[in-house]
C-alpha positions in Angstrom: 125.2 -108.1 320.2 127.1 -105.6 321.7 127.3 -103.8 319.2 124.5 -104.1 317.4 123.6 -102.3 320.4 125.4 -100.2 320.4 124.4 -98.9 316.3 120.9 -98.8 318.4 121.1 -96.6 320.8 123.4 -94.6 318.2 120.5 -94.8 316.3 118.1 -94.0 318.7 120.3 -91.4 319.9 119.8 -89.9 315.8 116.6 -89.7 316.6 115.9 -88.5 319.7 118.4 -85.2 318.5 116.5 -85.3 315.2 113.1 -85.2 317.3 114.5 -82.5 319.2 115.7 -80.7 316.6 112.6 -81.1 315.1 111.2 -79.9 318.6 113.4 -77.1 318.2 113.0 -76.0 314.6 109.0 -76.1 315.1 109.3 -74.0 317.9 111.4 -72.0 315.6 108.7 -71.9 313.5 105.9 -70.3 315.2 108.1 -67.9 316.8 108.8 -66.9 313.8 105.2 -67.4 312.1 104.5 -65.2 315.3 106.4 -62.2 314.9 105.9 -62.1 310.9 102.3 -62.1 312.1 103.0 -59.1 314.4 104.8 -57.4 311.9 101.3 -57.8 309.5 99.4 -56.6 311.9 101.8 -53.4 313.1 102.6 -52.7 309.1 98.5 -53.2 309.1 97.8 -51.0 311.9 99.9 -48.5 310.9 99.0 -48.4 306.8 95.4 -48.6 308.7 96.6 -45.1 310.4 98.3 -44.3 307.7 95.2 -44.5 305.2 92.8 -42.9 308.2 95.7 -39.6 307.7 96.1 -39.8 304.9 91.9 -39.3 304.8 91.7 -37.0 307.7 94.1 -34.5 305.2 92.5 -35.9 302.3 89.0 -34.5 303.5 90.8 -31.3 304.9 92.5 -29.8 301.6 89.8 -30.8 299.6 87.2 -28.2 302.3 90.0 -25.7 302.1 90.4 -25.8 298.2 86.3 -26.1 298.7 86.5 -23.3 301.0 89.4 -20.8 298.9 87.2 -21.5 295.9 84.1 -20.0 297.4 86.5 -17.3 298.6 88.5 -16.2 295.6 84.9 -16.5 293.5 83.0 -14.6 296.0 86.0 -12.0 295.7 86.1 -11.9 291.8 82.9 -12.1 291.6 82.6 -8.9 294.2 85.2 -6.7 291.9 83.8 -7.7 288.9 80.3 -6.7 289.5 81.7 -3.8 291.4 83.7 -2.4 288.4 80.5 -3.0 286.1 78.3 -0.9 288.7 81.2 1.6 288.5 81.2 1.7 284.5 77.7 1.3 284.3 77.2 4.2 286.7 79.7 6.3 284.8 78.5 5.6 281.5 74.6 7.0 283.2 76.5 10.3 284.1 77.7 10.7 280.8 74.1 9.6 278.7 72.8 12.4 281.2 75.4 15.1 280.4 77.9 15.0 282.5 81.2 15.5 280.7 83.2 15.8 284.3 82.6 12.4 284.9 85.4 9.4 286.5 86.1 6.4 286.7 88.9 4.5 288.7 89.8 0.9 287.4 93.0 -0.2 287.1 92.6 -4.1 286.0 93.7 -5.4 283.2 90.7 -7.9 281.8 87.9 -7.4 279.7 85.8 -4.6 282.7 89.4 -2.7 282.4 88.8 -2.9 278.4 85.7 -1.8 278.7 86.5 1.2 282.0 89.3 2.2 279.7 86.6 2.8 276.6 84.7 3.9 277.7 86.6 6.8 279.5 88.2 7.7 275.9 84.7 7.7 274.5 84.7 10.8 277.7 87.5 12.4 276.2 86.5 11.6 272.6 82.7 14.0 274.0 84.4 16.7 275.4 87.2 17.5 272.9 83.6 17.7 270.2 81.7 19.4 272.4 85.1 21.7 272.7 84.8 22.2 269.1 81.2 22.7 268.5 81.3 25.2 271.6 84.2 27.0 269.6 82.7 26.7 266.4 79.3 27.6 268.0 81.2 30.6 269.5 83.0 32.4 265.7 79.3 31.2 264.4 78.1 34.0 267.2 80.9 36.2 266.6 80.3 36.1 263.3 76.4 36.6 263.3 77.2 39.8 265.1 79.0 41.2 263.0 77.1 40.9 259.7 74.4 42.1 262.2 76.6 45.2 262.8 76.8 45.1 259.2 73.9 44.5 258.8 73.0 47.2 260.5 75.7 49.7 259.2 74.0 48.7 255.5 70.7 49.8 256.8 71.8 53.4 258.3 73.5 53.8 255.4 70.7 53.1 253.2 68.1 55.6 255.3 70.8 58.4 254.8 71.2 57.4 250.7 68.2 56.9 250.5 67.4 60.4 252.7 69.2 62.1 250.5 67.9 61.3 247.3 64.6 62.2 249.1 65.9 66.2 249.4 67.7 65.7 245.8 63.8 64.2 244.3 62.9 67.6 246.4 65.9 70.3 245.0 65.3 68.8 241.6 61.7 70.0 242.1 61.4 72.9 243.5 64.6 73.5 240.9 61.7 72.4 237.9 59.3 74.0 239.8 61.4 77.6 239.4 62.6 77.0 235.4 59.0 76.8 234.8 57.9 80.2 237.4 61.0 81.9 235.3 59.4 79.9 231.8 56.6 81.7 232.6 58.1 85.1 233.4 59.6 85.2 230.7 56.0 84.1 228.1 55.0 87.1 230.5 57.6 89.8 230.0 57.9 88.3 225.7 54.1 88.8 225.4 54.5 92.3 227.2 57.0 93.2 224.7 55.4 92.3 221.5 52.2 94.8 223.6 54.9 97.2 224.5 56.5 97.1 220.7 52.4 96.4 218.4 51.4 99.6 220.9 54.8 101.6 219.6 53.8 101.1 216.4 50.5 102.2 216.2 51.7 104.6 217.8 54.4 105.4 215.4 51.4 105.1 212.4 49.8 106.9 213.9 52.4 110.1 214.6 53.6 109.6 211.3 49.9 110.3 209.8 49.4 113.3 212.2 
């Protein structure tokens, strides 16, 4: 009986120890669960805070990117429009005949290429105008030389005509003199013939007497 009582007491003690261990394990599990819940809640709070911060950062970055894009677009538009306005003003001055117009655009884009093309066109126009002006001066000089030569030729022709007219007058006068000499010679011959006839008739009468 005593042995049975001792064994039962040992069994009861073991059951109490097991119950105590189970209570300690339950308490430990509860504590661990609470700690896990706390850690999970803390991590959730941290994750929520990080998500909020990331959202705020992304929103700020997006807003900054939009503002930066607007500023870049504004300055690019202003630069392009300003360059185009200068190009149009330069082309209008060239079209109006102002070949001294210049344009200063040091850009490597299409607008800069357009400005370089306009500058090259203006330089070619200045060269062409210079060549035409030089040719016009040469033509003017040649015209003056031709005019002087024509004037000299006209003067020579006038002098030659006057000389021909003087020669013609001299020839007419010479012809008149020759005609008069011929008339005088005819008259002299007639007189001589009459004198000879009269002399002959006088010689006959003298012979008859």
